[in-house]
MARMI-776770 format. One record per residue (C-alpha): y, z, x; residue in three letters; residue number from 1. Coordinates in steps of 0.5 Angstrom, whole numbers, padded with zeros to 4 digits. Layout:
! residues N
Y, Z, X, ala, NUM
...
This chain:
! residues 104
0203, 0196, 0369, met, 1
0208, 0191, 0366, arg, 2
0209, 0187, 0372, asn, 3
0202, 0187, 0375, his, 4
0197, 0189, 0370, gly, 5
0195, 0196, 0372, phe, 6
0192, 0201, 0367, ser, 7
0194, 0208, 0366, phe, 8
0188, 0210, 0370, ala, 9
0189, 0206, 0376, ala, 10
0197, 0209, 0376, val, 11
0194, 0216, 0375, asp, 12
0189, 0215, 0381, arg, 13
0194, 0211, 0385, leu, 14
0199, 0218, 0384, thr, 15
0194, 0222, 0386, ala, 16
0192, 0219, 0392, ile, 17
0199, 0217, 0395, his, 18
0203, 0223, 0392, pro, 19
0211, 0223, 0393, val, 20
0210, 0226, 0400, arg, 21
0209, 0219, 0402, ser, 22
0216, 0217, 0400, met, 23
0220, 0222, 0404, glu, 24
0221, 0217, 0409, arg, 25
0225, 0213, 0405, tyr, 26
0230, 0219, 0403, tyr, 27
0236, 0220, 0408, thr, 28
0236, 0225, 0413, pro, 29
0240, 0231, 0410, gly, 30
0238, 0230, 0403, phe, 31
0239, 0236, 0399, pro, 32
0233, 0236, 0395, his, 33
0226, 0238, 0397, pro, 34
0221, 0232, 0396, val, 35
0213, 0232, 0395, gly, 36
0213, 0239, 0393, thr, 37
0212, 0243, 0386, met, 38
0218, 0247, 0387, ala, 39
0225, 0247, 0383, thr, 40
0230, 0242, 0385, gly, 41
0224, 0238, 0388, ala, 42
0224, 0230, 0386, met, 43
0220, 0228, 0381, ala, 44
0215, 0235, 0380, asn, 45
0212, 0231, 0374, leu, 46
0215, 0226, 0370, cys, 47
0213, 0224, 0363, ile, 48
0216, 0217, 0361, phe, 49
0215, 0211, 0356, asp, 50
0215, 0205, 0361, pro, 51
0216, 0200, 0355, asp, 52
0222, 0203, 0352, ala, 53
0229, 0199, 0354, pro, 54
0235, 0202, 0356, tyr, 55
0241, 0200, 0360, arg, 56
0245, 0204, 0365, val, 57
0251, 0208, 0362, asp, 58
0255, 0208, 0368, glu, 59
0260, 0213, 0365, ala, 60
0255, 0219, 0364, ala, 61
0252, 0218, 0371, leu, 62
0259, 0218, 0374, ala, 63
0260, 0225, 0370, lys, 64
0253, 0228, 0371, gln, 65
0254, 0226, 0379, leu, 66
0261, 0228, 0379, gly, 67
0263, 0222, 0382, asp, 68
0268, 0219, 0379, pro, 69
0267, 0212, 0383, tyr, 70
0260, 0212, 0382, tyr, 71
0258, 0204, 0380, his, 72
0251, 0202, 0379, ser, 73
0248, 0195, 0381, ala, 74
0244, 0195, 0375, tyr, 75
0249, 0196, 0370, arg, 76
0248, 0189, 0367, gln, 77
0241, 0189, 0367, glu, 78
0236, 0190, 0362, pro, 79
0231, 0195, 0364, leu, 80
0225, 0199, 0362, phe, 81
0222, 0206, 0362, gly, 82
0225, 0212, 0359, cys, 83
0224, 0219, 0361, val, 84
0222, 0224, 0356, leu, 85
0220, 0230, 0359, phe, 86
0220, 0233, 0366, thr, 87
0216, 0239, 0368, val, 88
0218, 0244, 0374, val, 89
0214, 0250, 0375, asn, 90
0211, 0250, 0369, gly, 91
0217, 0249, 0365, arg, 92
0218, 0243, 0360, val, 93
0224, 0240, 0360, trp, 94
0227, 0235, 0355, asp, 95
0232, 0230, 0359, val, 96
0235, 0226, 0353, ala, 97
0242, 0228, 0355, gly, 98
0243, 0234, 0358, val, 99
0237, 0237, 0361, pro, 100
0235, 0244, 0357, lys, 101
0228, 0248, 0357, pro, 102
0223, 0247, 0351, leu, 103
0219, 0253, 0353, asn, 104
């Protein structure tokens, strides 16, 4: 939206026509989560985010969350945009600011 002038309606239409399943080919074989399905643990079941919220990568927090003390991000010095507010998995809404917790 920011870089190419897409409207919210256009983004919604594109995601309806080109679902996550089309992204499956980009994942490494043996990826531990299902892709392109509405199931617990699937990638991006439904994600509500603010595309204009600025942030920076917190490498220490990600290393802890991933259980990888050697984790490093190529984006650690880059100003990034987009803040995830909530995600929905199997009808449950999760607050993902910090440690994910169900809201319903």
